[in-house]
Predicted model as a PDB file, atoms N, CA, C, CB and O in Angstrom, pLDDT in the B-factor column:
MODEL        1                                                                  
ATOM      1  N   SER A   1       0.831  -1.194   0.000  1.00 83.00           N  
ATOM      2  CA  SER A   1       0.000   0.000   0.000  1.00 83.00           C  
ATOM      3  C   SER A   1       0.877   1.260   0.000  1.00 83.00           C  
ATOM      4  CB  SER A   1      -0.946  -0.003   1.220  1.00 83.00           C  
ATOM      5  O   SER A   1       0.747   2.092  -0.898  1.00 83.00           O  
ATOM      6  N   PHE A   2       1.743   1.410   0.965  1.00 93.00           N  
ATOM      7  CA  PHE A   2       2.631   2.569   0.989  1.00 93.00           C  
ATOM      8  C   PHE A   2       3.646   2.472  -0.146  1.00 93.00           C  
ATOM      9  CB  PHE A   2       3.353   2.677   2.353  1.00 93.00           C  
ATOM     10  O   PHE A   2       4.000   3.478  -0.760  1.00 93.00           O  
ATOM     11  N   ILE A   3       4.109   1.258  -0.421  1.00 94.00           N  
ATOM     12  CA  ILE A   3       5.047   1.055  -1.529  1.00 94.00           C  
ATOM     13  C   ILE A   3       4.374   1.432  -2.849  1.00 94.00           C  
ATOM     14  CB  ILE A   3       5.544  -0.420  -1.572  1.00 94.00           C  
ATOM     15  O   ILE A   3       5.013   2.013  -3.726  1.00 94.00           O  
ATOM     16  N   GLY A   4       3.090   1.105  -2.992  1.00 94.00           N  
ATOM     17  CA  GLY A   4       2.355   1.461  -4.202  1.00 94.00           C  
ATOM     18  C   GLY A   4       2.271   2.966  -4.393  1.00 94.00           C  
ATOM     19  O   GLY A   4       2.371   3.458  -5.517  1.00 94.00           O  
ATOM     20  N   ILE A   5       2.089   3.690  -3.317  1.00 94.00           N  
ATOM     21  CA  ILE A   5       2.042   5.153  -3.388  1.00 94.00           C  
ATOM     22  C   ILE A   5       3.396   5.699  -3.840  1.00 94.00           C  
ATOM     23  CB  ILE A   5       1.646   5.757  -2.014  1.00 94.00           C  
ATOM     24  O   ILE A   5       3.459   6.592  -4.685  1.00 94.00           O  
ATOM     25  N   ILE A   6       4.460   5.169  -3.285  1.00 95.00           N  
ATOM     26  CA  ILE A   6       5.814   5.601  -3.654  1.00 95.00           C  
ATOM     27  C   ILE A   6       6.089   5.289  -5.133  1.00 95.00           C  
ATOM     28  CB  ILE A   6       6.874   4.907  -2.750  1.00 95.00           C  
ATOM     29  O   ILE A   6       6.595   6.136  -5.869  1.00 95.00           O  
ATOM     30  N   VAL A   7       5.748   4.064  -5.556  1.00 93.00           N  
ATOM     31  CA  VAL A   7       5.995   3.670  -6.943  1.00 93.00           C  
ATOM     32  C   VAL A   7       5.142   4.507  -7.898  1.00 93.00           C  
ATOM     33  CB  VAL A   7       5.700   2.166  -7.139  1.00 93.00           C  
ATOM     34  O   VAL A   7       5.618   4.908  -8.961  1.00 93.00           O  
ATOM     35  N   GLY A   8       3.896   4.772  -7.532  1.00 93.00           N  
ATOM     36  CA  GLY A   8       3.038   5.601  -8.377  1.00 93.00           C  
ATOM     37  C   GLY A   8       3.581   7.006  -8.539  1.00 93.00           C  
ATOM     38  O   GLY A   8       3.572   7.550  -9.644  1.00 93.00           O  
ATOM     39  N   HIS A   9       4.053   7.599  -7.457  1.00 94.00           N  
ATOM     40  CA  HIS A   9       4.636   8.938  -7.540  1.00 94.00           C  
ATOM     41  C   HIS A   9       5.929   8.929  -8.353  1.00 94.00           C  
ATOM     42  CB  HIS A   9       4.903   9.489  -6.135  1.00 94.00           C  
ATOM     43  O   HIS A   9       6.182   9.850  -9.129  1.00 94.00           O  
ATOM     44  N   LEU A  10       6.735   7.905  -8.178  1.00 93.00           N  
ATOM     45  CA  LEU A  10       7.974   7.799  -8.939  1.00 93.00           C  
ATOM     46  C   LEU A  10       7.675   7.652 -10.436  1.00 93.00           C  
ATOM     47  CB  LEU A  10       8.812   6.604  -8.438  1.00 93.00           C  
ATOM     48  O   LEU A  10       8.329   8.283 -11.266  1.00 93.00           O  
ATOM     49  N   TYR A  11       6.688   6.821 -10.777  1.00 90.00           N  
ATOM     50  CA  TYR A  11       6.309   6.664 -12.176  1.00 90.00           C  
ATOM     51  C   TYR A  11       5.817   7.980 -12.762  1.00 90.00           C  
ATOM     52  CB  TYR A  11       5.234   5.591 -12.319  1.00 90.00           C  
ATOM     53  O   TYR A  11       6.228   8.362 -13.857  1.00 90.00           O  
ATOM     54  N   PHE A  12       4.937   8.678 -12.042  1.00 90.00           N  
ATOM     55  CA  PHE A  12       4.421   9.960 -12.531  1.00 90.00           C  
ATOM     56  C   PHE A  12       5.560  10.949 -12.748  1.00 90.00           C  
ATOM     57  CB  PHE A  12       3.393  10.543 -11.543  1.00 90.00           C  
ATOM     58  O   PHE A  12       5.588  11.652 -13.758  1.00 90.00           O  
ATOM     59  N   PHE A  13       6.497  11.005 -11.809  1.00 90.00           N  
ATOM     60  CA  PHE A  13       7.628  11.921 -11.942  1.00 90.00           C  
ATOM     61  C   PHE A  13       8.471  11.581 -13.163  1.00 90.00           C  
ATOM     62  CB  PHE A  13       8.492  11.887 -10.682  1.00 90.00           C  
ATOM     63  O   PHE A  13       8.834  12.466 -13.938  1.00 90.00           O  
ATOM     64  N   LEU A  14       8.786  10.289 -13.335  1.00 88.00           N  
ATOM     65  CA  LEU A  14       9.649   9.887 -14.454  1.00 88.00           C  
ATOM     66  C   LEU A  14       8.948   9.972 -15.803  1.00 88.00           C  
ATOM     67  CB  LEU A  14      10.147   8.477 -14.239  1.00 88.00           C  
ATOM     68  O   LEU A  14       9.603  10.153 -16.830  1.00 88.00           O  
ATOM     69  N   ASP A  15       7.616   9.842 -15.813  1.00 86.00           N  
ATOM     70  CA  ASP A  15       6.889   9.843 -17.078  1.00 86.00           C  
ATOM     71  C   ASP A  15       6.410  11.232 -17.487  1.00 86.00           C  
ATOM     72  CB  ASP A  15       5.711   8.912 -16.988  1.00 86.00           C  
ATOM     73  O   ASP A  15       6.338  11.524 -18.681  1.00 86.00           O  
ATOM     74  N   LYS A  16       6.081  12.095 -16.529  1.00 86.00           N  
ATOM     75  CA  LYS A  16       5.485  13.400 -16.849  1.00 86.00           C  
ATOM     76  C   LYS A  16       6.377  14.588 -16.462  1.00 86.00           C  
ATOM     77  CB  LYS A  16       4.148  13.532 -16.150  1.00 86.00           C  
ATOM     78  O   LYS A  16       6.627  15.464 -17.290  1.00 86.00           O  
ATOM     79  N   VAL A  17       6.843  14.623 -15.247  1.00 88.00           N  
ATOM     80  CA  VAL A  17       7.553  15.806 -14.729  1.00 88.00           C  
ATOM     81  C   VAL A  17       8.978  15.892 -15.274  1.00 88.00           C  
ATOM     82  CB  VAL A  17       7.588  15.777 -13.194  1.00 88.00           C  
ATOM     83  O   VAL A  17       9.373  16.925 -15.813  1.00 88.00           O  
ATOM     84  N   TYR A  18       9.747  14.818 -15.136  1.00 87.00           N  
ATOM     85  CA  TYR A  18      11.146  14.847 -15.565  1.00 87.00           C  
ATOM     86  C   TYR A  18      11.306  15.146 -17.059  1.00 87.00           C  
ATOM     87  CB  TYR A  18      11.804  13.522 -15.242  1.00 87.00           C  
ATOM     88  O   TYR A  18      12.143  15.974 -17.418  1.00 87.00           O  
ATOM     89  N   PRO A  19      10.525  14.497 -17.949  1.00 86.00           N  
ATOM     90  CA  PRO A  19      10.674  14.852 -19.375  1.00 86.00           C  
ATOM     91  C   PRO A  19      10.313  16.303 -19.678  1.00 86.00           C  
ATOM     92  CB  PRO A  19       9.810  13.942 -20.222  1.00 86.00           C  
ATOM     93  O   PRO A  19      10.904  16.910 -20.571  1.00 86.00           O  
ATOM     94  N   ALA A  20       9.356  16.866 -18.951  1.00 87.00           N  
ATOM     95  CA  ALA A  20       8.964  18.260 -19.193  1.00 87.00           C  
ATOM     96  C   ALA A  20      10.055  19.229 -18.755  1.00 87.00           C  
ATOM     97  CB  ALA A  20       7.658  18.581 -18.459  1.00 87.00           C  
ATOM     98  O   ALA A  20      10.165  20.320 -19.314  1.00 87.00           O  
ATOM     99  N   THR A  21      10.853  18.856 -17.777  1.00 86.00           N  
ATOM    100  CA  THR A  21      11.897  19.749 -17.281  1.00 86.00           C  
ATOM    101  C   THR A  21      13.275  19.416 -17.850  1.00 86.00           C  
ATOM    102  CB  THR A  21      11.944  19.692 -15.771  1.00 86.00           C  
ATOM    103  O   THR A  21      14.231  20.161 -17.632  1.00 86.00           O  
ATOM    104  N   ASN A  22      13.386  18.304 -18.576  1.00 76.00           N  
ATOM    105  CA  ASN A  22      14.694  17.884 -19.079  1.00 76.00           C  
ATOM    106  C   ASN A  22      14.750  17.922 -20.602  1.00 76.00           C  
ATOM    107  CB  ASN A  22      15.023  16.481 -18.585  1.00 76.00           C  
ATOM    108  O   ASN A  22      15.500  17.158 -21.210  1.00 76.00           O  
ATOM    109  N   GLY A  23      13.990  18.775 -21.207  1.00 79.00           N  
ATOM    110  CA  GLY A  23      14.053  18.916 -22.652  1.00 79.00           C  
ATOM    111  C   GLY A  23      13.367  17.817 -23.429  1.00 79.00           C  
ATOM    112  O   GLY A  23      13.692  17.601 -24.596  1.00 79.00           O  
ATOM    113  N   GLY A  24      12.432  17.119 -22.824  1.00 74.00           N  
ATOM    114  CA  GLY A  24      11.648  16.135 -23.543  1.00 74.00           C  
ATOM    115  C   GLY A  24      12.187  14.725 -23.552  1.00 74.00           C  
ATOM    116  O   GLY A  24      11.596  13.858 -24.196  1.00 74.00           O  
ATOM    117  N   GLN A  25      13.282  14.456 -22.867  1.00 81.00           N  
ATOM    118  CA  GLN A  25      13.840  13.108 -22.838  1.00 81.00           C  
ATOM    119  C   GLN A  25      13.026  12.228 -21.900  1.00 81.00           C  
ATOM    120  CB  GLN A  25      15.320  13.136 -22.404  1.00 81.00           C  
ATOM    121  O   GLN A  25      12.945  12.493 -20.701  1.00 81.00           O  
ATOM    122  N   ARG A  26      12.419  11.173 -22.459  1.00 82.00           N  
ATOM    123  CA  ARG A  26      11.627  10.243 -21.648  1.00 82.00           C  
ATOM    124  C   ARG A  26      12.504   9.090 -21.196  1.00 82.00           C  
ATOM    125  CB  ARG A  26      10.402   9.716 -22.440  1.00 82.00           C  
ATOM    126  O   ARG A  26      13.257   8.520 -21.986  1.00 82.00           O  
ATOM    127  N   LEU A  27      12.400   8.753 -19.927  1.00 82.00           N  
ATOM    128  CA  LEU A  27      13.178   7.643 -19.395  1.00 82.00           C  
ATOM    129  C   LEU A  27      12.403   6.336 -19.434  1.00 82.00           C  
ATOM    130  CB  LEU A  27      13.609   7.941 -17.977  1.00 82.00           C  
ATOM    131  O   LEU A  27      13.000   5.260 -19.473  1.00 82.00           O  
ATOM    132  N   LEU A  28      11.079   6.420 -19.423  1.00 83.00           N  
ATOM    133  CA  LEU A  28      10.244   5.218 -19.421  1.00 83.00           C  
ATOM    134  C   LEU A  28       9.504   5.116 -20.753  1.00 83.00           C  
ATOM    135  CB  LEU A  28       9.237   5.238 -18.231  1.00 83.00           C  
ATOM    136  O   LEU A  28       8.671   5.963 -21.075  1.00 83.00           O  
ATOM    137  N   ASN A  29       9.809   4.097 -21.504  1.00 84.00           N  
ATOM    138  CA  ASN A  29       9.127   3.851 -22.766  1.00 84.00           C  
ATOM    139  C   ASN A  29       8.500   2.465 -22.721  1.00 84.00           C  
ATOM    140  CB  ASN A  29      10.105   3.981 -23.967  1.00 84.00           C  
ATOM    141  O   ASN A  29       9.075   1.535 -22.157  1.00 84.00           O  
ATOM    142  N   THR A  30       7.323   2.331 -23.316  1.00 81.00           N  
ATOM    143  CA  THR A  30       6.660   1.035 -23.388  1.00 81.00           C  
ATOM    144  C   THR A  30       7.404   0.160 -24.382  1.00 81.00           C  
ATOM    145  CB  THR A  30       5.167   1.186 -23.790  1.00 81.00           C  
ATOM    146  O   THR A  30       7.674   0.591 -25.503  1.00 81.00           O  
ATOM    147  N   PRO A  31       7.743  -1.075 -23.984  1.00 85.00           N  
ATOM    148  CA  PRO A  31       8.441  -1.958 -24.916  1.00 85.00           C  
ATOM    149  C   PRO A  31       7.574  -2.277 -26.136  1.00 85.00           C  
ATOM    150  CB  PRO A  31       8.852  -3.254 -24.210  1.00 85.00           C  
ATOM    151  O   PRO A  31       6.352  -2.368 -26.026  1.00 85.00           O  
ATOM    152  N   GLN A  32       8.209  -2.446 -27.293  1.00 89.00           N  
ATOM    153  CA  GLN A  32       7.484  -2.701 -28.536  1.00 89.00           C  
ATOM    154  C   GLN A  32       6.704  -4.004 -28.481  1.00 89.00           C  
ATOM    155  CB  GLN A  32       8.445  -2.728 -29.707  1.00 89.00           C  
ATOM    156  O   GLN A  32       5.612  -4.088 -29.043  1.00 89.00           O  
ATOM    157  N   TRP A  33       7.250  -5.045 -27.802  1.00 90.00           N  
ATOM    158  CA  TRP A  33       6.537  -6.322 -27.736  1.00 90.00           C  
ATOM    159  C   TRP A  33       5.218  -6.161 -26.984  1.00 90.00           C  
ATOM    160  CB  TRP A  33       7.410  -7.396 -27.059  1.00 90.00           C  
ATOM    161  O   TRP A  33       4.251  -6.857 -27.296  1.00 90.00           O  
ATOM    162  N   LEU A  34       5.155  -5.263 -26.003  1.00 85.00           N  
ATOM    163  CA  LEU A  34       3.925  -5.027 -25.272  1.00 85.00           C  
ATOM    164  C   LEU A  34       2.938  -4.231 -26.115  1.00 85.00           C  
ATOM    165  CB  LEU A  34       4.214  -4.299 -23.967  1.00 85.00           C  
ATOM    166  O   LEU A  34       1.735  -4.486 -26.062  1.00 85.00           O  
ATOM    167  N   LYS A  35       3.435  -3.266 -26.896  1.00 84.00           N  
ATOM    168  CA  LYS A  35       2.571  -2.524 -27.815  1.00 84.00           C  
ATOM    169  C   LYS A  35       1.963  -3.456 -28.857  1.00 84.00           C  
ATOM    170  CB  LYS A  35       3.360  -1.399 -28.507  1.00 84.00           C  
ATOM    171  O   LYS A  35       0.806  -3.286 -29.240  1.00 84.00           O  
ATOM    172  N   ASN A  36       2.741  -4.450 -29.321  1.00 87.00           N  
ATOM    173  CA  ASN A  36       2.228  -5.416 -30.289  1.00 87.00           C  
ATOM    174  C   ASN A  36       1.223  -6.371 -29.660  1.00 87.00           C  
ATOM    175  CB  ASN A  36       3.372  -6.202 -30.899  1.00 87.00           C  
ATOM    176  O   ASN A  36       0.296  -6.828 -30.328  1.00 87.00           O  
ATOM    177  N   LEU A  37       1.403  -6.673 -28.384  1.00 89.00           N  
ATOM    178  CA  LEU A  37       0.529  -7.610 -27.683  1.00 89.00           C  
ATOM    179  C   LEU A  37      -0.840  -6.997 -27.387  1.00 89.00           C  
ATOM    180  CB  LEU A  37       1.186  -8.065 -26.385  1.00 89.00           C  
ATOM    181  O   LEU A  37      -1.863  -7.671 -27.511  1.00 89.00           O  
ATOM    182  N   VAL A  38      -0.861  -5.725 -26.998  1.00 84.00           N  
ATOM    183  CA  VAL A  38      -2.102  -5.048 -26.619  1.00 84.00           C  
ATOM    184  C   VAL A  38      -2.429  -4.012 -27.685  1.00 84.00           C  
ATOM    185  CB  VAL A  38      -1.980  -4.380 -25.208  1.00 84.00           C  
ATOM    186  O   VAL A  38      -1.643  -3.091 -27.905  1.00 84.00           O  
ATOM    187  N   PRO A  39      -3.581  -4.142 -28.354  1.00 75.00           N  
ATOM    188  CA  PRO A  39      -3.927  -3.161 -29.387  1.00 75.00           C  
ATOM    189  C   PRO A  39      -4.214  -1.795 -28.778  1.00 75.00           C  
ATOM    190  CB  PRO A  39      -5.138  -3.638 -30.190  1.00 75.00           C  
ATOM    191  O   PRO A  39      -4.552  -1.675 -27.601  1.00 75.00           O  
ATOM    192  N   ASP A  40      -4.070  -0.775 -29.609  1.00 71.00           N  
ATOM    193  CA  ASP A  40      -4.330   0.587 -29.164  1.00 71.00           C  
ATOM    194  C   ASP A  40      -5.807   0.737 -28.822  1.00 71.00           C  
ATOM    195  CB  ASP A  40      -3.912   1.611 -30.246  1.00 71.00           C  
ATOM    196  O   ASP A  40      -6.669   0.346 -29.610  1.00 71.00           O  
ATOM    197  N   ALA A  41      -6.105   1.299 -27.655  1.00 71.00           N  
ATOM    198  CA  ALA A  41      -7.490   1.418 -27.195  1.00 71.00           C  
ATOM    199  C   ALA A  41      -8.256   2.494 -27.954  1.00 71.00           C  
ATOM    200  CB  ALA A  41      -7.522   1.722 -25.708  1.00 71.00           C  
ATOM    201  O   ALA A  41      -9.482   2.431 -28.038  1.00 71.00           O  
ATOM    202  N   VAL A  42      -7.563   3.470 -28.502  1.00 68.00           N  
ATOM    203  CA  VAL A  42      -8.218   4.561 -29.216  1.00 68.00           C  
ATOM    204  C   VAL A  42      -7.897   4.420 -30.698  1.00 68.00           C  
ATOM    205  CB  VAL A  42      -7.762   5.956 -28.670  1.00 68.00           C  
ATOM    206  O   VAL A  42      -6.728   4.454 -31.082  1.00 68.00           O  
ATOM    207  N   PRO A  43      -8.921   4.261 -31.536  1.00 67.00           N  
ATOM    208  CA  PRO A  43      -8.651   4.145 -32.977  1.00 67.00           C  
ATOM    209  C   PRO A  43      -8.000   5.411 -33.534  1.00 67.00           C  
ATOM    210  CB  PRO A  43      -9.950   3.854 -33.737  1.00 67.00           C  
ATOM    211  O   PRO A  43      -8.165   6.497 -32.978  1.00 67.00           O  
ATOM    212  N   LYS A  44      -7.284   5.269 -34.598  1.00 68.00           N  
ATOM    213  CA  LYS A  44      -6.630   6.431 -35.214  1.00 68.00           C  
ATOM    214  C   LYS A  44      -7.677   7.445 -35.646  1.00 68.00           C  
ATOM    215  CB  LYS A  44      -5.765   6.003 -36.427  1.00 68.00           C  
ATOM    216  O   LYS A  44      -8.704   7.073 -36.214  1.00 68.00           O  
ATOM    217  N   GLY A  45      -7.427   8.724 -35.381  1.00 68.00           N  
ATOM    218  CA  GLY A  45      -8.363   9.786 -35.721  1.00 68.00           C  
ATOM    219  C   GLY A  45      -9.317  10.132 -34.591  1.00 68.00           C  
ATOM    220  O   GLY A  45      -9.970  11.174 -34.643  1.00 68.00           O  
ATOM    221  N   ALA A  46      -9.417   9.285 -33.567  1.00 67.00           N  
ATOM    222  CA  ALA A  46     -10.309   9.572 -32.445  1.00 67.00           C  
ATOM    223  C   ALA A  46      -9.559  10.409 -31.412  1.00 67.00           C  
ATOM    224  CB  ALA A  46     -10.847   8.256 -31.805  1.00 67.00           C  
ATOM    225  O   ALA A  46      -8.329  10.459 -31.417  1.00 67.00           O  
ATOM    226  N   THR A  47     -10.298  11.056 -30.540  1.00 66.00           N  
ATOM    227  CA  THR A  47      -9.681  11.845 -29.479  1.00 66.00           C  
ATOM    228  C   THR A  47      -9.966  11.197 -28.139  1.00 66.00           C  
ATOM    229  CB  THR A  47     -10.194  13.299 -29.499  1.00 66.00           C  
ATOM    230  O   THR A  47     -10.963  10.493 -27.978  1.00 66.00           O  
ATOM    231  N   ARG A  48      -9.102  11.433 -27.195  1.00 61.00           N  
ATOM    232  CA  ARG A  48      -9.288  10.895 -25.848  1.00 61.00           C  
ATOM    233  C   ARG A  48      -9.993  11.927 -24.976  1.00 61.00           C  
ATOM    234  CB  ARG A  48      -7.928  10.490 -25.222  1.00 61.00           C  
ATOM    235  O   ARG A  48      -9.880  13.133 -25.196  1.00 61.00           O  
ATOM    236  N   GLY A  49     -10.713  11.432 -23.995  1.00 61.00           N  
ATOM    237  CA  GLY A  49     -11.269  12.305 -22.978  1.00 61.00           C  
ATOM    238  C   GLY A  49     -12.667  12.813 -23.242  1.00 61.00           C  
ATOM    239  O   GLY A  49     -13.233  13.486 -22.381  1.00 61.00           O  
ATOM    240  N   GLU A  50     -13.250  12.526 -24.389  1.00 57.00           N  
ATOM    241  CA  GLU A  50     -14.603  12.968 -24.666  1.00 57.00           C  
ATOM    242  C   GLU A  50     -15.419  11.790 -25.161  1.00 57.00           C  
ATOM    243  CB  GLU A  50     -14.614  14.113 -25.695  1.00 57.00           C  
ATOM    244  O   GLU A  50     -14.969  11.016 -26.006  1.00 57.00           O  
ATOM    245  N   GLY A  51     -16.608  11.664 -24.632  1.00 60.00           N  
ATOM    246  CA  GLY A  51     -17.492  10.602 -25.048  1.00 60.00           C  
ATOM    247  C   GLY A  51     -18.128  10.925 -26.393  1.00 60.00           C  
ATOM    248  O   GLY A  51     -17.865  11.977 -26.977  1.00 60.00           O  
ATOM    249  N   PRO A  52     -18.961  10.023 -26.878  1.00 59.00           N  
ATOM    250  CA  PRO A  52     -19.565  10.257 -28.176  1.00 59.00           C  
ATOM    251  C   PRO A  52     -20.542  11.411 -28.189  1.00 59.00           C  
ATOM    252  CB  PRO A  52     -20.250   9.031 -28.634  1.00 59.00           C  
ATOM    253  O   PRO A  52     -20.814  11.969 -29.252  1.00 59.00           O  
ATOM    254  N   GLY A  53     -21.087  11.790 -27.022  1.00 58.00           N  
ATOM    255  CA  GLY A  53     -21.990  12.937 -26.964  1.00 58.00           C  
ATOM    256  C   GLY A  53     -23.403  12.577 -27.387  1.00 58.00           C  
ATOM    257  O   GLY A  53     -23.716  11.413 -27.636  1.00 58.00           O  
ATOM    258  N   ASN A  54     -24.227  13.563 -27.461  1.00 52.00           N  
ATOM    259  CA  ASN A  54     -25.618  13.412 -27.825  1.00 52.00           C  
ATOM    260  C   ASN A  54     -25.743  13.583 -29.339  1.00 52.00           C  
ATOM    261  CB  ASN A  54     -26.511  14.434 -27.062  1.00 52.00           C  
ATOM    262  O   ASN A  54     -25.389  14.640 -29.863  1.00 52.00           O  
ATOM    263  N   PRO A  55     -26.235  12.578 -30.048  1.00 55.00           N  
ATOM    264  CA  PRO A  55     -26.317  12.722 -31.502  1.00 55.00           C  
ATOM    265  C   PRO A  55     -27.325  13.786 -31.940  1.00 55.00           C  
ATOM    266  CB  PRO A  55     -26.684  11.394 -32.125  1.00 55.00           C  
ATOM    267  O   PRO A  55     -27.264  14.246 -33.080  1.00 55.00           O  
ATOM    268  N   ASN A  56     -28.248  14.186 -31.064  1.00 54.00           N  
ATOM    269  CA  ASN A  56     -29.234  15.205 -31.401  1.00 54.00           C  
ATOM    270  C   ASN A  56     -28.731  16.619 -31.131  1.00 54.00           C  
ATOM    271  CB  ASN A  56     -30.503  14.964 -30.628  1.00 54.00           C  
ATOM    272  O   ASN A  56     -29.380  17.596 -31.505  1.00 54.00           O  
ATOM    273  N   SER A  57     -27.579  16.727 -30.484  1.00 52.00           N  
ATOM    274  CA  SER A  57     -27.031  18.033 -30.138  1.00 52.00           C  
ATOM    275  C   SER A  57     -26.222  18.581 -31.306  1.00 52.00           C  
ATOM    276  CB  SER A  57     -26.158  17.942 -28.870  1.00 52.00           C  
ATOM    277  O   SER A  57     -25.483  17.837 -31.951  1.00 52.00           O  
ATOM    278  N   SER A  58     -26.353  19.867 -31.581  1.00 54.00           N  
ATOM    279  CA  SER A  58     -25.601  20.462 -32.687  1.00 54.00           C  
ATOM    280  C   SER A  58     -24.172  20.797 -32.285  1.00 54.00           C  
ATOM    281  CB  SER A  58     -26.301  21.716 -33.184  1.00 54.00           C  
ATOM    282  O   SER A  58     -23.304  20.906 -33.151  1.00 54.00           O  
ATOM    283  N   LYS A  59     -23.905  20.965 -30.980  1.00 54.00           N  
ATOM    284  CA  LYS A  59     -22.567  21.329 -30.537  1.00 54.00           C  
ATOM    285  C   LYS A  59     -21.705  20.110 -30.241  1.00 54.00           C  
ATOM    286  CB  LYS A  59     -22.650  22.203 -29.314  1.00 54.00           C  
ATOM    287  O   LYS A  59     -20.490  20.253 -30.099  1.00 54.00           O  
ATOM    288  N   GLY A  60     -22.279  18.928 -30.144  1.00 49.00           N  
ATOM    289  CA  GLY A  60     -21.498  17.757 -29.767  1.00 49.00           C  
ATOM    290  C   GLY A  60     -21.339  17.735 -28.262  1.00 49.00           C  
ATOM    291  O   GLY A  60     -21.987  18.506 -27.555  1.00 49.00           O  
ATOM    292  N   GLY A  61     -20.493  16.870 -27.772  1.00 51.00           N  
ATOM    293  CA  GLY A  61     -20.329  16.748 -26.340  1.00 51.00           C  
ATOM    294  C   GLY A  61     -21.529  16.062 -25.724  1.00 51.00           C  
ATOM    295  O   GLY A  61     -22.393  15.562 -26.444  1.00 51.00           O  
ATOM    296  N   SER A  62     -21.596  16.029 -24.424  1.00 56.00           N  
ATOM    297  CA  SER A  62     -22.726  15.371 -23.785  1.00 56.00           C  
ATOM    298  C   SER A  62     -23.653  16.407 -23.187  1.00 56.00           C  
ATOM    299  CB  SER A  62     -22.251  14.389 -22.707  1.00 56.00           C  
ATOM    300  O   SER A  62     -23.216  17.478 -22.765  1.00 56.00           O  
ATOM    301  N   SER A  63     -24.912  16.090 -23.151  1.00 60.00           N  
ATOM    302  CA  SER A  63     -25.886  16.973 -22.532  1.00 60.00           C  
ATOM    303  C   SER A  63     -26.711  16.161 -21.562  1.00 60.00           C  
ATOM    304  CB  SER A  63     -26.786  17.662 -23.590  1.00 60.00           C  
ATOM    305  O   SER A  63     -26.823  14.943 -21.699  1.00 60.00           O  
ATOM    306  N   SER A  64     -27.284  16.826 -20.589  1.00 65.00           N  
ATOM    307  CA  SER A  64     -28.082  16.136 -19.589  1.00 65.00           C  
ATOM    308  C   SER A  64     -29.295  16.974 -19.256  1.00 65.00           C  
ATOM    309  CB  SER A  64     -27.257  15.842 -18.324  1.00 65.00           C  
ATOM    310  O   SER A  64     -29.368  18.158 -19.585  1.00 65.00           O  
ATOM    311  N   SER A  65     -30.233  16.347 -18.605  1.00 71.00           N  
ATOM    312  CA  SER A  65     -31.428  17.072 -18.173  1.00 71.00           C  
ATOM    313  C   SER A  65     -31.460  17.124 -16.654  1.00 71.00           C  
ATOM    314  CB  SER A  65     -32.719  16.406 -18.726  1.00 71.00           C  
ATOM    315  O   SER A  65     -32.466  16.782 -16.031  1.00 71.00           O  
ATOM    316  N   TRP A  66     -30.354  17.551 -16.066  1.00 75.00           N  
ATOM    317  CA  TRP A  66     -30.239  17.600 -14.626  1.00 75.00           C  
ATOM    318  C   TRP A  66     -30.796  18.884 -14.043  1.00 75.00           C  
ATOM    319  CB  TRP A  66     -28.811  17.439 -14.226  1.00 75.00           C  
ATOM    320  O   TRP A  66     -30.840  19.024 -12.821  1.00 75.00           O  
ATOM    321  N   GLY A  67     -31.204  19.786 -14.836  1.00 76.00           N  
ATOM    322  CA  GLY A  67     -31.709  21.056 -14.331  1.00 76.00           C  
ATOM    323  C   GLY A  67     -30.737  22.172 -14.612  1.00 76.00           C  
ATOM    324  O   GLY A  67     -29.684  21.970 -15.218  1.00 76.00           O  
ATOM    325  N   ARG A  68     -31.103  23.342 -14.167  1.00 77.00           N  
ATOM    326  CA  ARG A  68     -30.352  24.540 -14.472  1.00 77.00           C  
ATOM    327  C   ARG A  68     -29.139  24.700 -13.574  1.00 77.00           C  
ATOM    328  CB  ARG A  68     -31.237  25.741 -14.353  1.00 77.00           C  
ATOM    329  O   ARG A  68     -28.135  25.266 -14.006  1.00 77.00           O  
ATOM    330  N   GLY A  69     -29.198  24.225 -12.346  1.00 76.00           N  
ATOM    331  CA  GLY A  69     -28.077  24.338 -11.418  1.00 76.00           C  
ATOM    332  C   GLY A  69     -28.050  25.679 -10.721  1.00 76.00           C  
ATOM    333  O   GLY A  69     -28.804  26.580 -11.087  1.00 76.00           O  
ATOM    334  N   ASN A  70     -27.211  25.826  -9.743  1.00 76.00           N  
ATOM    335  CA  ASN A  70     -27.055  27.057  -8.989  1.00 76.00           C  
ATOM    336  C   ASN A  70     -25.602  27.463  -8.956  1.00 76.00           C  
ATOM    337  CB  ASN A  70     -27.597  26.902  -7.572  1.00 76.00           C  
ATOM    338  O   ASN A  70     -24.742  26.621  -8.698  1.00 76.00           O  
ATOM    339  N   ARG A  71     -25.301  28.699  -9.204  1.00 79.00           N  
ATOM    340  CA  ARG A  71     -23.947  29.201  -9.137  1.00 79.00           C  
ATOM    341  C   ARG A  71     -23.536  29.369  -7.683  1.00 79.00           C  
ATOM    342  CB  ARG A  71     -23.818  30.526  -9.896  1.00 79.00           C  
ATOM    343  O   ARG A  71     -24.299  29.913  -6.885  1.00 79.00           O  
ATOM    344  N   LEU A  72     -22.359  28.916  -7.334  1.00 82.00           N  
ATOM    345  CA  LEU A  72     -21.887  29.042  -5.957  1.00 82.00           C  
ATOM    346  C   LEU A  72     -21.308  30.428  -5.723  1.00 82.00           C  
ATOM    347  CB  LEU A  72     -20.836  27.963  -5.641  1.00 82.00           C  
ATOM    348  O   LEU A  72     -20.745  31.037  -6.633  1.00 82.00           O  
ATOM    349  N   GLY A  73     -21.448  30.912  -4.520  1.00 79.00           N  
ATOM    350  CA  GLY A  73     -20.837  32.174  -4.133  1.00 79.00           C  
ATOM    351  C   GLY A  73     -21.705  33.384  -4.415  1.00 79.00           C  
ATOM    352  O   GLY A  73     -21.232  34.511  -4.267  1.00 79.00           O  
ATOM    353  N   THR A  74     -22.936  33.204  -4.808  1.00 65.00           N  
ATOM    354  CA  THR A  74     -23.816  34.354  -5.047  1.00 65.00           C  
ATOM    355  C   THR A  74     -24.937  34.333  -4.019  1.00 65.00           C  
ATOM    356  CB  THR A  74     -24.396  34.335  -6.501  1.00 65.00           C  
ATOM    357  O   THR A  74     -25.232  33.295  -3.427  1.00 65.00           O  
ATOM    358  N   ASP A  75     -25.552  35.478  -3.815  1.00 63.00           N  
ATOM    359  CA  ASP A  75     -26.637  35.553  -2.818  1.00 63.00           C  
ATOM    360  C   ASP A  75     -27.970  35.184  -3.401  1.00 63.00           C  
ATOM    361  CB  ASP A  75     -26.722  36.939  -2.229  1.00 63.00           C  
ATOM    362  O   ASP A  75     -28.978  35.198  -2.694  1.00 63.00           O  
TER     363      ASP A  75                                                      
ENDMDL                                                                          
END                                                                             
């Protein structure tokens, strides 16, 4: 449990922080045999982080009928 936290932080540092501060040199690369074993989860041309959205919406993205909501910090 504690070891997992340490390893997770070390991985994040070596994969994200260190390359950003060291001119883009990545120390951790996925081996090619593993890339060949597991297919890419996102097809070429698709984007990550956004769902398919509402097909009836003209703007794309997702929409919901949760109500109007309330802005925080106002009277």
